[in-house]
N, C-alpha and C positions, 0 to 999 in steps of 0.2 A: 554491892559497892565495897564490902569489906574485902572480897576476893581480889579487887583491883589493887588495893593496898599490898597485898601479898605478892602480886605478880611485880609490882614496882620494887618491892625489896628484894626479891630473888634476881630480878633483872639488874638492879643496881649492884648486888653483890657479884654477879658474873661479869659485869662491866668493870668492877673494881679489880677482880682477878685478872682480867685481860690487860688492864692498864698497868697492873703491878708486874705482869709477866713481860710486858714491852719495856717497862722502866728498868727492871733488873737485868735484862739482856741487852739493853741499848737499842739503838735505832738502826741495826745492822739488817739491811733488806735481804741479804742472802741467807740469814738465819731462819729456820723453820718455826721455832718458837715465837718468832715475831709475827709471822703469818698466821700461826695457829691462834695467837692471842688476839689478832686483828679480826679473824673469822669469829672468835668467840664474842667479841664485842659486838659484831654486826648481827649475828644470830640472836644474841640477847636482846638487842634493841627491836629486832623484827618480832621476837617472841612477845615482847612487852606490847607492842602496837597491836599484833593480831589477836592476842588473848584480851586485851582490853576491848577491842571492838566486838569480840564475841561476847564477853561479859556484859557489854551494853545492850547487844541484841537480846541475850537471855533475860536481862532485867526488864527490858521492854515487854517481852513475851509474858513474863511473870506478872506484870502489871495488868496486861489484857486479860490473862487467865483470872486474876483476882476479880476484875470488874465483871467478867462473864459469871463467875461464881456468885457474886452479890446480885447480879440481874436475876439469875435462876432461882436464888432464895426468895426474892421479892415477888417473882412469878409464882412461885410455889404457894406463897401465902395468899396471893390474889386468887389462884385456883381454888384453894381451899374455901375462900370466902364465896366464890361463885358457886361452888358445889353446895355449899350451906344455903345460899339463897334459892337455888333451883330445888332443893329438898323442902324448904318452907314453902315454895310456891306449889309444889306438888301436894303438900299436905293441905294447903288452903283449898286448892281447886278440887281436891277429892272430898273435902269437907263440904264445899259448896254444891258439888254434884250429889252428894248423899242427901243434903237437905233439900235439894230440888225433887229428887226422887221420893223422898218421904212426904213432901207436901201433897195434899190431895189435888188432883187436877180440877180446876174450876172451869165450868162451861160458861161459855159466853152466851148470854141471852140476847136474842135479837128482839127489839121492841118495834 
């Protein structure tokens, strides 16, 4: 957003220079400086419009990237939590398996 203010300032200065050039030379349509000043004004205005649209697009993309980075960070922490849960589940199941193997097998007696 700060860059848009700079483009407005530069564009405004260019327009003022163009208007000053027309004012000092008068409204003589046969004079080349009049047409150059008019072209300078039109180019400055189109530059401001195009650059502001580009800056708005860039700001929008920057917001999208920041949201994606925040989502990636939260997913990273969720993944670490899931890995810790899997590791603790592995420990519990290996403990239970070892306990089952260590327990003597009991025979069923048929009556």
